[in-house]
N, C-alpha and C positions, 0 to 999 in steps of 0.2 A: 455606491461600494463607500464614500465615505461616511454618513449617515449612518452604516450598516454599523461600522467601525466604534461609529462616537458611541452606537445605544451599546453593543458590547460590554464597550467600555464604562458606561456610566451604571451598567446593569450589579460592575463589580464594587463601585465606593460602599464606602463604610459613611457615607454621607447625602443626604439628597440631594439634585441637581435644583436647582433655585431658576424660578420663572418672577416674574415679572407681574402674574398675574394675583399669585397670594404671595408676595416674600416676607409682608411684614405678619402674616400669620404666627400663632409662640408655634406651632409644630415644625412651619421650617427654623428659625431664627435660634431655635434651644441648639440643636445638631452643631451649631458654626459658632457658638458662644464656650471660647474655653482658651484658645491662644492667646487673650491678651491676660487671661487669669495668668496662664503660665509666666507670661514674661514682666505681668505687674508684681511679679515675691520680692523679682530683683527692691523694687521701687518701697520694698517692707522687711529689709533683711539684715543683720544685725549690724552690720555699717549705718542703714537710716539709724535704728536703736543708739550706735552712741554718739553721732550725731544731734540728735532731733536731744537727747537725755544734755550734751554739752549743752547743747544752745537753750535747752528749757531752763535748767539748772543756775545756767551762769547767767544768762541775760534777760528771764522769763518769756514775755510773750512777744515780745521784741522781733523777733525771727521769725516770728510765722510766717510772712506778704513772703518771704525765701520759697518758702512750699508753696504758696501758691502760682507763684509765678514757676516754680519747676513745673508741679506737677504740668499749668496752662501750655508749656514749653515737651516736655513728655509724651502728651498726649497728640499733638501734634506729627512730635520726631516719629512716633512703634508710628501710625497712622500709613509715614511715606514711608515711613519700611516694609511694611506690609505691603504697600499698592507699590512697590520699587517687584516686592514678588508675587507681588499677583499679575504683573506687566509682564513683566520679564520671563518668571519660571524658573530663576534666578537669585540668591541670597545676591545682600551689600558684601559678602565678603566672594562669591563667582563671579560676581559685574565689577571687580574690581582687580580680580585675576583679569576679565577678560579684556578687557577697555583699561587700563594704566599697562607702563610700562613694566620690566619686568625688578629695577632697584627700586620704584615704587609700591610695589607691588609686597619683597618684605620690607620695605620701611613698616611698613603701613601692616601687615600683619605681625609683625615685634610689634609695637604697637599696641596693638588693638588684643596680644599674647598678654603682655603688662597686662591690662586692663583687665582683663580679662582674669589671671591670676592676684590681683588686689581686692578683683573682686571673691576669691575664692576662700579670699585667707576671710576677710572681712562675714562670709558666710559660715565657712566653719566653724571659725573661733567662737564667733554666737550659735551655734548648736551645741559645741561641747558642754561651754557657759553654762546653758539648756538644763543639762543633765546632770554638771554640777551643782549647779542650783538646785533644780531637787530630787536628788539619789545623794545628796551630803558628802560625794566620791573627790579624792581630787584632781588638778583640769586635764592631767595625760590618760586616765586610763574613760575619762568623760569623752575627751578627745575622741578614741579608739571604739569606745563604743556609738559616738556620732557617728564616725566611717559606717561598720557595720547597718546603722541605720540606712543610712543614703545610698549606699549598693543592696539594700532590700527593695525600695525605693524605686530605686534605678534600673531591678531585674522586671521592673512591673511592666516598664517600656517594650517584653514580648508579645505582651498581650494589646498591644496599641497605646498611641498615644494618647487616648481617652481613660483608660486606665493609670497614664501617670494625671491626665490633667482634671480629674476627680479628685485623689488623689492630697494635690497645690490646692484645688479648689479648696475642699474640708481644713485645710491647713491655715489660710486667710482666709476663710469665717472664722475659725477658729479667734485667730487674733484681731478680726473688727468687732467677737463679738466677747473677749476679755477689753479689749479697751473703750467699750461704751459702760461695762461695768468701772470699768476704773476712773470713767471719765466723771462716773455718779458719786462717788465715792469722792475727788477728789474739787470736788466743788469750789471749779475757776472763776475766776473774772470776766463774768459773759462779753461786760463792755470796752475790758481791752483786747481781748481776743478780738471782737468786729473791726477793733480801734487798728491792730498788727497785719490784718491781716492784710488791709487795701492802705496802709498808710507806710509806708517804704524807710527803715531805720539801718545807717550802718554805720562801723566805724572802723581802725585801724585794732580795734579791740576782740569787735565779733567777728572779721574778714575770713578770717581761718577757718572759721566754725561755719561760718557761711557757702566761704565754697565749698567744702564739705558736705555739706547738706546738697548742695544744685550737683557737686559729682554722685551723692549718696542717691539723689532721685532718679537723675537723666544720666542713665548708663548706658555705655558705649555697650556695653556685652549685648544688652534686653535689645536696640537696637538690630545685631547681629543676626540674635535671637530667630527676633519676630517675621525678619524677614523671611527664614529661612524655613519655620517650622510652617508659617503658612502657603508653603507652596502642596502640601501634602492634598487640600481642598482645591488647590487646583483645579479644572480642566482646563488641558490647551485646545485651542480651537475655540470653545463655546463663548463665544462677548458674555453673553447674556447673565451664566452662569460668572464669570468673572466681573465682569457692572456688582451688579447685587449680591456676591461676597466681597466686595469691594463698602458697599453697603452697610454690611452686617456686618462688616471688619471694625466699622466707628465706631457703629451701638457697641460692638464686643470694647473697646477700644475705650471710649467712654464709662460704661461700665465698673470697669475694672481698674482704671486709672486713678477714677475720683475714689475707689472708693481704698485705694495706698493712697489717696492725698488725707483725708479723713483721716485711717489707721498715724499714719505718719503726724498730721496740725493735733490727734491723741498724747500722742507719746512728747511732742512739746507743752500741752498744755496740762500735759501729768505732774511731771516734769517743771513747768514755770507753779503750780499752782500748791505743791507738796515742797518739791528741797527749794526754790527761789524765793518764796514768799518767805523760808523759815531758814533764807540767811545756810542752807547748808550746801554747799559746796562739792556734788557727785563729781571722786575720782577712778570710778569701775562700775559696771552693766549691778556687778557683785554688790559693789556697797547702795544701789538706785533698791538692788530688789531686798536688801535688808533694810533698808530702811522704811522701806514702808510696812514693816511689818510695827511700829511701836508708832506712826502716824495715821497712818490708815488701817491695820488690823495682818493677819495674819491670812485672811482671805485673800485681800489684793495684791499680797507676795506669791503668794500660789500662784495666780490667775497671772503676774509678771513670770514667772518662769515656764509655765505651757505656755504661756504664748511667743515669750522668745526660744523656748523650744520647735514647734511647729513655723517660727521663721524661718529659722537656721537651717530646720532639713527642708524642708520645701526649698530656699532660694538656694542649699549648696547642690541641689539636684538639678534644679536648673540653669544653676555656676556650669556645671560635669556637659549638662549638650551645650548652651552657649559655648563651651572651649571645644567643643568636641567639633561645633559647627562653625568655628571660626577656621580649626586645622584642616578640614575637604576643604574649604568654600577655596581659602586664599592656595593652599598646595598639594590639595588633593589626593592629602593623605586621611586613613581611614583605619581607625582603633577603637576596639571596647568601649564602653564608657567607664567601666570596669577601671581601665588599667588607665587608661587618663583620669579616672579622682584617687586611684590608689599614686598615677605623680602629685596630683594637684593639693594631695594632703603632705605631704610629707614638708611643706614650707612652714606648712601652719603648727604639723608637731614639730619641727627645732624649733620655733619661738615659745610654745609652750613649753619647752624640753630646756628653753631658755629664761624662761621669766619674762616675759617681754611684757611689761602692762598690759594689756589687750584693749582695751576704751582708749588707749593712746596711737598703740597698732590698726585702733578700726576706723579709728578719725584719721590718720594720714594715709591709710588704704582706698578711702575716701579721696581724700585730696589730688592723689593721684588718677583718681577718676575722672575727676571735672579737668587737670591738663593735660587727659590725653581727649576729649570729650572735640577740640576741633578738626582733632582728624580723621573721628568717627561723621561729623556731620556732616564735611563742609565733603567727601565722596558723595555722602546720601542727594544732597541738594542738587550735583552736577550731572547725579545719573535721574532725576524723580526731573527737574526739566526739563530734560533732552525728551523733543517730544520724535526724534527717530527714533530712540530706543524703550520710552518710551508707548507711543501713538496717541490716542485719545487720553488715558493717562496719567499723557504728563503734568506738571501744574501747572498751576491760571494764575497770572497774572501774584493778582491777590495771596494765593499760597508761597509765592519764593520769595513776596517781599518777606512775612511773618519766618517762614525760614531763616533766610540774610537774618534780619533783627535778631532772632535766637541765637545766631553762626555772632554774630557782634558782642550780644550779651554777654555771652561763654565766653570768647576772648579779653571782653574790656576786663569781667571778674578776675583768670585766671593774672591780666597785667597788674591788675592791682595788688593779688595775694601777691606777685615777685617784688611789686613796691616797697610792701609791708614785710618782704621779708628780710631786704637790705636793709630796715631800719626809717622805709618811711611811714610820717602818719599820715590821717587823715581824719573826716571824718564831714559825712552829709541826709 
């Protein structure tokens, strides 16, 4: 009877059931690529643009190593988040609600919501700046247009997650192509690039931007989102399928997040080659756009604007999805994504109305994300190391070690930031 029930379930699935025999055939892999690309959008959102442009224009290629480190950390954490969803059938937020005392749940929900709001601020501001740049209109109407555009992408969810994934994948591809062209035009110093990627260097002057880059790359809301959206591909009780799904997810995450790393690195390289090498201190994304025209030509600034708009719209969509996942998972409260989008637009519209410096707001929002990271990473490690909860999907000792190391690095960098905030100086 169970076999008949399982067969009936699998016939209705919008994806094939994975079996060991043909796991690596191209036809089998394609339906399972997408969830990590949805998540990867958060790694190239306008908050990343702000921290990467600030880092490249102020410190040259010096902070490229931060992106490599952040990307390696992000891949491991996203795989752990997806594995939690596959093994338990519940998101990280749902597992927190199930296994922690209520005061802890409320605290973690508050922290996660705060981080999601900071993320959404960055993403929505970026989309608004993109429309402002391309249409030549004031910031406030540009923000309203951005809101309408995001509503349109969210509307596609009624036709299934794959439609939204396809739109987001197209936008990520557009950003990637744009930055390939930018690199060709910028003609950077490849020797310095190679050295800066693998040789760490940081001091009290660059710590704020470095922490912001970390917060912009390893993002709390992405961890919550990945653990949630992967559940749509899980088949309860089908261990072979779920094992292979985890393998597919690792491939998906490696491709998507390494693409995001390339785009992020390209942002720093472009800013270093074009702005830092010419002694130009960039104080806003609009300034970065306008400065590109005399330095690299009108085509470069147009590509910059299109890529920024694509990143802003796609990441604002996934930010709304993450906010929903956090609210539903922690509090069992389900509301329309359109209402979520409307509510989370309001802080950004207020800041725009107050004419707050957008670049500074973007960088600070990413620092907030970094300070929240330990409260996401630690529960994730606690759950995924548990054999009782995860069964055969529980972390191996080496994975636990790497996860603990990531938590230590994040907490240490946050400590350095607080030390510098209260007047301390350092260099190493």
